[in-house]
Structure formats: structure tokens, C-alpha cells
C-alpha positions as CSV (number, residue, x, y, z in Angstrom):
1,M,59.5,21.2,50.2
2,R,57.7,19.3,53.0
3,K,54.3,20.0,51.3
4,V,55.6,18.6,48.0
5,A,56.7,15.3,49.8
6,L,53.4,14.9,51.5
7,L,51.5,15.4,48.2
8,F,53.8,12.8,46.5
9,I,53.1,10.2,49.3
10,T,49.4,10.8,49.1
11,L,49.4,10.4,45.3
12,W,51.5,7.2,45.7
13,F,48.9,5.6,48.1
14,I,46.0,6.5,45.8
15,S,47.9,5.1,42.9
16,C,48.6,1.8,44.8
17,E,44.9,1.6,45.8
18,D,43.8,2.1,42.2
19,Q,46.1,-0.7,41.1
20,E,44.5,-3.2,43.4
21,E,42.4,-5.9,41.7
22,K,38.7,-5.1,42.2
23,V,35.3,-5.7,40.7
24,Y,31.9,-4.1,40.9
25,P,28.7,-6.2,41.6
26,K,26.6,-6.8,38.5
27,K,22.9,-7.5,37.9
28,M,22.3,-10.5,35.8
29,F,20.2,-13.7,35.4
30,M,21.4,-16.3,37.8
31,T,20.8,-19.9,38.5
32,E,21.7,-22.0,41.6
33,S,22.8,-25.5,40.8
34,V,24.1,-28.6,42.5
35,Y,27.1,-30.2,41.0
36,A,27.2,-34.0,40.4
37,S,29.5,-36.4,38.6
38,A,27.7,-38.1,35.7
39,T,27.9,-41.5,34.1
40,V,25.8,-42.8,31.3
41,Q,24.3,-46.2,31.7
42,P,21.8,-48.3,29.7
43,D,18.3,-48.3,31.2
44,S,17.4,-51.6,33.1
45,L,21.1,-52.5,33.3
46,Y,21.6,-55.6,35.4
47,Q,24.1,-58.4,35.9
48,A,23.1,-62.0,35.1
49,F,24.1,-64.7,37.7
50,A,23.9,-68.4,37.5
51,A,21.5,-70.3,39.8
52,V,24.0,-73.2,40.1
53,S,27.7,-73.7,40.2
54,G,29.7,-75.6,37.5
55,I,31.8,-75.4,34.5
56,L,30.9,-72.9,31.7
57,K,30.2,-74.9,28.5
58,N,29.3,-72.2,26.0
59,N,28.6,-68.5,25.7
60,L,25.5,-68.6,23.5
61,V,25.7,-64.9,22.7
62,E,28.4,-62.3,22.1
63,E,28.9,-58.7,23.3
64,G,26.7,-56.4,21.3
65,D,24.1,-59.0,20.4
66,L,20.4,-58.0,20.8
67,I,18.4,-60.4,22.9
68,K,14.8,-61.0,23.9
69,N,13.3,-61.9,27.2
70,G,13.9,-65.6,27.8
71,D,16.7,-66.0,25.3
72,P,19.5,-68.4,26.5
73,L,22.7,-66.6,27.2
74,I,25.1,-69.0,28.8
75,Q,25.2,-72.8,29.1
76,I,26.8,-74.6,32.0
77,I,27.7,-78.3,31.8
78,N,24.6,-80.2,33.0
79,S,24.8,-83.9,31.8
80,A,23.4,-85.4,35.1
81,P,20.5,-83.0,35.4
82,E,19.5,-83.6,31.7
83,L,19.5,-87.4,32.3
84,N,17.4,-87.0,35.4
85,A,14.9,-84.8,33.5
86,D,14.8,-87.4,30.7
87,N,14.1,-90.2,33.2
88,A,11.4,-88.1,34.9
89,R,9.8,-87.5,31.5
90,L,9.7,-91.3,30.7
91,N,8.1,-92.0,34.1
92,L,5.5,-89.3,33.5
93,N,4.7,-90.8,30.1
94,L,4.2,-94.2,31.7
95,A,2.0,-92.9,34.5
96,E,0.0,-90.9,32.0
97,E,-0.5,-93.9,29.8
98,N,-1.7,-96.0,32.8
99,Y,-4.1,-93.3,33.9
100,K,-5.4,-91.9,30.7
101,G,-4.0,-93.9,27.8
102,S,-5.6,-96.6,25.6
103,A,-3.9,-99.3,27.6
104,A,-5.2,-98.0,30.9
105,I,-5.5,-100.3,33.8
106,L,-8.9,-98.7,34.5
107,T,-10.3,-100.1,31.3
108,A,-9.8,-103.7,32.5
109,L,-11.4,-102.8,35.8
110,E,-14.4,-101.2,34.0
111,D,-14.8,-104.5,32.1
112,E,-14.8,-106.4,35.4
113,I,-17.4,-104.1,36.8
114,Q,-19.6,-104.6,33.7
115,A,-19.2,-108.4,33.9
116,A,-20.1,-108.4,37.6
117,Q,-23.1,-106.2,37.0
118,L,-24.4,-108.6,34.3
119,S,-23.8,-111.5,36.6
120,L,-25.7,-109.6,39.4
121,M,-28.6,-108.9,37.1
122,N,-28.8,-112.6,36.1
123,D,-28.6,-113.8,39.7
124,S,-31.1,-111.2,40.8
125,I,-33.7,-112.5,38.2
126,N,-33.1,-116.1,39.2
127,Y,-33.3,-115.3,42.9
128,F,-36.6,-113.4,42.8
129,R,-38.1,-115.9,40.4
130,Q,-37.2,-118.8,42.8
131,K,-38.4,-116.7,45.7
132,R,-41.8,-116.3,44.1
133,L,-42.0,-120.0,43.3
134,W,-41.0,-120.9,46.9
135,E,-43.6,-118.6,48.3
136,Q,-46.1,-120.8,46.3
137,Q,-44.4,-123.9,47.7
138,I,-42.9,-124.8,44.3
139,G,-39.4,-126.1,44.3
140,S,-37.2,-127.0,47.2
141,Q,-35.6,-125.1,50.1
142,V,-32.2,-126.0,48.8
143,Q,-32.9,-124.5,45.4
144,F,-34.1,-121.3,47.0
145,E,-31.1,-120.9,49.3
146,N,-28.7,-121.6,46.4
147,K,-30.3,-118.8,44.3
148,K,-30.2,-116.5,47.3
149,L,-26.5,-117.3,47.9
150,A,-25.6,-116.8,44.3
151,Y,-27.4,-113.4,44.3
152,E,-25.6,-112.2,47.5
153,L,-22.2,-113.4,46.1
154,S,-22.9,-111.4,42.9
155,Q,-23.7,-108.3,45.0
156,N,-20.5,-108.6,46.9
157,K,-18.5,-109.2,43.7
158,F,-20.0,-106.2,42.0
159,R,-19.3,-104.0,45.1
160,L,-15.7,-105.2,45.3
161,A,-15.2,-104.5,41.6
162,K,-16.4,-101.0,42.1
163,N,-14.2,-100.4,45.2
164,R,-11.2,-101.8,43.4
165,Y,-11.8,-99.5,40.5
166,D,-12.1,-96.4,42.7
167,R,-9.0,-97.3,44.7
168,T,-7.0,-98.0,41.5
169,Q,-8.2,-94.8,39.9
170,K,-7.0,-92.8,43.0
171,E,-3.7,-94.6,43.1
172,L,-3.0,-94.0,39.3
173,S,-4.1,-90.4,39.6
174,T,-1.6,-89.9,42.5
175,Q,1.2,-91.6,40.6
176,W,0.5,-89.4,37.6
177,Q,0.6,-86.2,39.6
178,Q,3.8,-87.3,41.4
179,A,5.5,-88.2,38.1
180,R,4.4,-84.8,36.7
181,N,5.8,-83.0,39.7
182,S,9.1,-84.9,39.5
183,Y,9.4,-84.1,35.9
184,E,8.8,-80.4,36.5
185,T,11.3,-80.4,39.3
186,A,13.9,-82.2,37.2
187,K,13.2,-79.9,34.2
188,T,13.6,-76.8,36.4
189,N,16.9,-78.2,37.8
190,A,18.1,-78.8,34.3
191,E,17.0,-75.3,33.2
192,D,19.0,-73.7,36.0
193,F,22.2,-74.7,34.0
194,T,21.1,-72.3,31.3
195,V,21.3,-68.6,32.1
196,T,18.6,-66.7,30.2
197,S,17.8,-63.0,29.7
198,K,15.1,-61.3,31.8
199,I,14.7,-58.3,29.4
200,N,14.6,-57.3,25.8
201,G,17.9,-55.5,25.3
202,K,21.5,-55.9,24.5
203,V,24.5,-57.8,25.8
204,Y,27.1,-55.3,27.0
205,A,29.6,-57.7,28.6
206,L,30.5,-61.3,29.2
207,F,32.7,-62.0,32.1
208,K,33.5,-65.8,31.7
209,Q,34.9,-68.0,29.0
210,P,34.2,-71.7,28.2
211,G,36.0,-74.0,30.6
212,E,36.0,-71.5,33.5
213,I,34.4,-72.2,36.9
214,V,31.1,-70.6,37.4
215,T,29.7,-69.8,40.9
216,T,26.5,-68.3,42.1
217,M,28.4,-65.3,43.5
218,E,30.0,-64.0,40.4
219,P,28.2,-62.2,37.5
220,L,28.4,-63.8,34.1
221,A,27.0,-61.1,31.9
222,A,25.8,-57.5,31.9
223,L,22.6,-56.7,30.0
224,G,20.6,-53.5,29.5
225,S,18.3,-51.6,27.2
226,K,19.7,-51.3,23.6
227,D,18.6,-47.7,22.9
228,V,17.4,-46.1,26.2
229,F,20.1,-44.6,28.4
230,I,20.0,-42.9,31.7
231,I,22.4,-40.7,33.5
232,E,23.7,-41.8,36.9
233,L,24.5,-38.7,39.0
234,L,26.3,-38.9,42.3
235,V,25.2,-36.0,44.6
236,D,27.0,-35.1,47.8
237,E,25.0,-35.8,51.0
238,V,25.1,-32.0,51.8
239,D,23.1,-31.2,48.7
240,I,20.8,-34.2,48.4
241,V,17.9,-32.5,50.3
242,K,17.8,-29.8,47.6
243,I,17.1,-32.4,44.8
244,S,13.6,-33.5,43.8
245,P,12.2,-35.3,40.7
246,G,11.6,-33.2,37.7
247,L,14.5,-30.7,38.2
248,Q,16.4,-29.7,35.1
249,V,19.9,-31.0,34.7
250,L,22.6,-29.6,32.3
251,V,24.9,-32.4,31.4
252,T,28.3,-32.3,29.7
253,L,30.1,-35.4,28.6
254,D,33.8,-35.9,28.0
255,A,33.1,-37.6,24.7
256,Y,31.1,-34.5,23.4
257,K,33.3,-31.5,24.0
258,N,31.5,-28.1,23.9
259,S,28.0,-29.7,24.0
260,V,25.5,-29.3,26.8
261,F,22.6,-31.8,27.0
262,E,19.4,-31.2,28.8
263,A,18.0,-33.8,31.1
264,S,15.6,-34.1,34.1
265,I,15.7,-35.9,37.4
266,H,13.8,-39.1,37.2
267,K,14.6,-41.0,40.4
268,I,16.4,-40.5,43.7
269,Y,17.8,-43.5,45.5
270,P,17.3,-43.1,49.2
271,R,20.3,-45.1,50.3
272,K,23.7,-43.3,50.9
273,D,26.9,-44.8,49.6
274,E,29.0,-44.9,52.7
275,R,32.3,-45.1,50.8
276,S,31.7,-42.0,48.7
277,Q,29.3,-40.2,51.0
278,T,27.0,-39.6,48.0
279,F,23.5,-40.4,46.9
280,K,22.7,-41.8,43.5
281,V,20.2,-39.9,41.3
282,E,18.9,-40.9,37.9
283,G,18.4,-38.4,35.1
284,I,16.8,-38.9,31.6
285,F,18.0,-37.1,28.5
286,K,15.5,-34.8,26.8
287,D,17.4,-35.0,23.5
288,P,20.2,-37.6,23.8
289,P,23.3,-37.7,21.6
290,K,23.0,-40.1,18.6
291,T,25.7,-42.4,20.0
292,L,26.0,-43.4,23.6
293,Y,28.0,-46.1,25.3
294,P,27.8,-47.4,28.9
295,G,30.2,-45.7,31.2
296,L,30.6,-42.4,29.3
297,A,31.5,-39.9,32.0
298,G,30.9,-36.2,32.5
299,E,29.4,-33.6,34.8
300,G,25.9,-32.6,35.7
301,N,24.6,-29.3,37.1
302,I,21.2,-29.8,38.7
303,I,19.3,-26.4,38.5
304,I,17.5,-25.9,41.8
305,A,16.6,-22.2,41.5
306,E,16.6,-19.4,39.0
307,K,16.3,-15.5,39.3
308,E,16.5,-12.6,36.9
309,N,18.1,-9.2,37.5
310,V,19.9,-10.2,40.7
311,L,23.0,-8.5,42.2
312,T,25.9,-10.9,41.8
313,L,29.5,-11.1,42.9
314,P,32.3,-13.6,42.1
315,K,32.7,-16.1,44.8
316,S,36.5,-15.6,44.7
317,Y,36.0,-12.2,46.3
318,L,34.2,-13.5,49.4
319,I,36.0,-13.7,52.7
320,N,34.7,-16.4,55.2
321,G,31.8,-17.1,52.9
322,N,29.8,-13.8,53.6
323,Q,32.2,-10.9,53.8
324,V,34.0,-8.6,51.3
325,R,36.8,-6.2,51.4
326,T,36.0,-2.6,50.3
327,R,37.8,0.7,50.6
328,D,35.8,1.4,53.7
329,G,36.9,-1.9,55.3
330,I,35.3,-5.4,55.7
331,V,31.6,-5.5,55.0
332,Q,29.2,-8.2,56.0
333,L,26.9,-9.5,53.3
334,K,23.6,-11.4,53.1
335,I,24.0,-14.1,50.5
336,G,21.2,-15.6,48.4
337,L,21.6,-18.0,45.5
338,Q,25.0,-19.6,44.7
339,S,26.3,-21.0,41.5
340,L,29.7,-22.5,40.9
341,D,31.4,-19.1,40.6
342,Q,28.8,-16.5,41.5
343,V,26.7,-15.5,44.6
344,E,23.6,-13.4,44.9
345,V,24.1,-10.4,47.2
346,L,20.8,-9.6,49.0
347,E,22.2,-6.9,51.4
348,G,25.4,-5.1,52.3
349,I,26.7,-3.5,49.0
350,D,25.3,-2.1,45.7
351,E,26.5,-1.9,42.1
352,K,28.7,1.1,42.9
353,T,30.7,-0.6,45.6
354,A,34.2,-1.5,44.5
355,I,35.1,-4.9,45.9
356,L,38.8,-5.5,46.5
357,K,40.4,-8.8,45.9
358,P,40.9,-10.6,49.3
359,E,44.5,-10.5,50.6
360,E,46.4,-13.8,50.2
């Protein structure tokens, strides 16, 4: 009777052990990847700010409009700067007319120089003629000295006319340059009241309406590429050292269920976001979906390693990250690649080892 009871207990223990949840390691193709949250954004996305404060007069574009580099986007009320620019333009026209135009002051001075030159030539002829006569004792001393004085006065008059011309030309040139600089400054100040696009792209958002106060600290619009999109991936600081440009990324988007899109790492931003403890990484679609919108969210798995025919085990069967429970007790493992749910087993067990589910 005792032997029968012992046999029953043994069979009961064996039966309980067989009923425990267990798995056997399998050989398979395995990839190791780094998880990252993904957000789709237009390429070259930026926020447009005003250079001056004021009241918004008009939004010159609407959300969804295509724009070119230099196109006006937003107009801020600028009555005073426009008047200043107009006055500066009038002053420039006047200065340019005085310096280069048909009514130039220099033309009158050139006429004076020409007249003084003719007078000098005439007085010069008279003087040297009288001088030759006087050397022959013809004429009087008074006549000779009068001709000499007239000649010297003509010389001075000619020299003064030339000096006045040079001085006036320099003054007019300076006034014209100053007027031109003033006009450019006034025009630039007036242009600051018009926010323009810096890229060829699309208007994705306008943040202000006419009549609202505009400051230099608040964005007025969001602009970006119209058809080129990038994927912004946020990678945990623990994994960022494993990432390098060119790595393959498998992206899933909430808007495209059951679809996986291939992409590659394009850029790694070296600055860590202290609030989220993550680094931003940019990816580029190899074959993007037909329709994309800024802000579409999803997940990305960055493939950092791949191996074929490796011994794998579900992560859920690990104890303390590198141990498993077997019928012979706890066994220490050497772990290789890791995916979201699998690990590569390098040493410790083989395909015939039954791995028991860890106890709760």
C-alpha cells in the first residue's frame, strides 16, 4: 500500500512539472533595434517671426498656400516707416539731380571755369605782348603793370573756380551718398513690417489674426517644404551611442495601420533635451506614403545589428536580465543581441533545454 502511495506522489510531481509553462530556445534570424517615438515633419520646417512689434494688418497668405522665397506673408501696420521711406526717396532724388542730373550745380561751375580760362588766355596774350613791347622800351610802365596785374588776377580767378568746382563736387557726392544710405535704411525699416518667406514651400500654420498685437518673441507662421518630409525620432540617452547615420529604420504610423515604411538615419542632433532625456534624430523615407501631414505620430525601430541562425529566447523568460529557470535550477546565460521581445543566447543553454516560466 505504501509503495502505491509513493508512486502516486511521484507521478503527481511529474505531472505538475509538465504542466508548468515552458519554452525551448529557437534558432532564427534576429535583429537588434533601438526603439524611438516618431513624428513626421516637413523638411526645412521653421517658424517665421517679425523683426518689429506692432499691430497685425493683414495675413497675405492662408494655411496650405504654396509660397516662394521672398514672398510676403504678413503685413504689420507701418504708416510712419512708409512716410519716412518716401521722404528719404525724395531727398535721394534731389541729391542725385544736383550731383548727376541735367540741372546740376556742377554744370554752372564748369561754365565759370571755362569763362575764367578764356579770360586767362586773353590776359596772358596781352601781358606777354606788352612785356615784349616794354622790353623794347615801347609803351609805359603803367601799361605793363596793368597787363601784368590783369594776368595775375585771371590766374587767381581760374584757380579759385577750379577749387570751388572740386569742393562742390565732393560735397554733392557726399550728400548723394548720405541720401542714398538714408533711403536704404528707411526702406529696410519699412520692409521689417512685412514678414517674408525664406524658403520655397508651404504655409502650414498662421498664429495671429488681423488686429492682434505682434511682438518679436512670438512666431507668426510655420513654413516648410511642400512635398519633402522627414521623420523626427526621439532616442533615449542610453541608446544614442548606438545610432549612426545611414542605419535602417522601420517606421509605423498611427495613420497607416499594418504598414511598415523603410527609412534611414540622416542626421543626429548632438544636444540632449533635458526635459525628456532624449536626443533628436532625423530619418528620411525611402518610399514615403502618398499623403503625409505634419505631426503624424508613430514608432520607429532603428536596426543596429542583424544575425542569422542565432539561438534566441523570449525576454519574458529571463530572470535579472541574464538568468533562466530550468529543471536543473537557475542557469546563468551570456546574452548577445536584443530585440523588443527576444534575446540572443551565446552561452549557458541549447535548443534542448526547457526554459520554465519565471515564478511571479
